[in-house]
N, C-alpha and C positions, 0 to 999 in steps of 0.2 A: 431734793427732787429725784435723783437717780434711785434712791433707796425706795421711795414711794413706787415708782415704776416696777422695780423689782418685785415689790410685794404684791402689786396688783398681777403681774405675770405669775407669780406663784399661786396666788388664789385661783387664777383661771386653770392652771395645769392641775391643781388639787380637785377643783370641781370637775373637770374632764375625767380624771382618773375615777372620781366616784360614780360618775355616771357610766363608765366603762365597767367598772365592778358590778354596779346594779344590774347592767344588762347581761353580763356574764352569770351573775347569780340566778336570773331568771331563765337563762338559757339551761342552767343545770337543772332546775326545776321542771323545765318543759321536756327534757330529756330523759326524765324519769331515772336519774341515777341515785337517787336517794335510798339509802338501806337503813335498817334498824339494827342497832348494836345492843346486846344484852349486857347488863351490868349486875354484879352481885350486890347486894345491900351493904356489904362491908366495903367493897370498893367505892361505891356511891357516897356512903358516909365519910370515907376517908378523905375525900376530895371535896367536902362541903366548902363553899367560897373559893374554889380553885378548879373551875372547870377546865382550863388549859393544861392544869396539873393532871387531871383525868385524861385528857387526850393524849398528853404525853406518855402517861402510863400504858395507855391502850396501844401505843404504837403509832398513832396517827401523825402524819407529818406536819410540822408546824406551817407549812404554807397554806394549808386549809382550815386552820384553826378558826380564824375569823369567820370563814362561810359556816362551818359546823356550828358555831356559837349561835349565828343568826338562825340557822335552820331549826335550833332548838328553842327560839324565842327569847333569848337571853341577850342582854345589852351590853353585859361586862362579864368577866370571868368570876368576878365575885358574887354574881346573882345565883349560881348554882346552889340549890339549897340541900344536895345530898340525899334526897329522897327518890330521885328517878331510878327506876329499874331497866329502862332503855332509853338510848339516844339516837337521834338521827345522824347519819354521817353520809359522807360521798367518797367516790374514789378519787384518789390522789390523782391518778392519770388522767381523769375526765377534767379535774380541777386546773391542773397544770396546762392542758390543751387549751384552754380559755384564757389564759394569762397573755398579755402582750408580750411580743416578742422584740 
């Protein structure tokens, strides 16, 4: 019985976190902090199927990778097909300002 209650609490916290993240994501878009980063064809092809690897190579901090993934219409890092010559990104400073303290 205790385990069941703990699982319910965990699901509630997770849902609250998701709602918070969604609201923060919408706030980012409303603030117009999205920028376009240019990619070389070779860099794009090199990271086919590894969007997070591309972001790492570009020096984008891991704290915003999931947001950048979603900004680019991807569901998974594996969805990156290596054909894009631009990606949408955001400022890490703006993203960190929206995180819960």
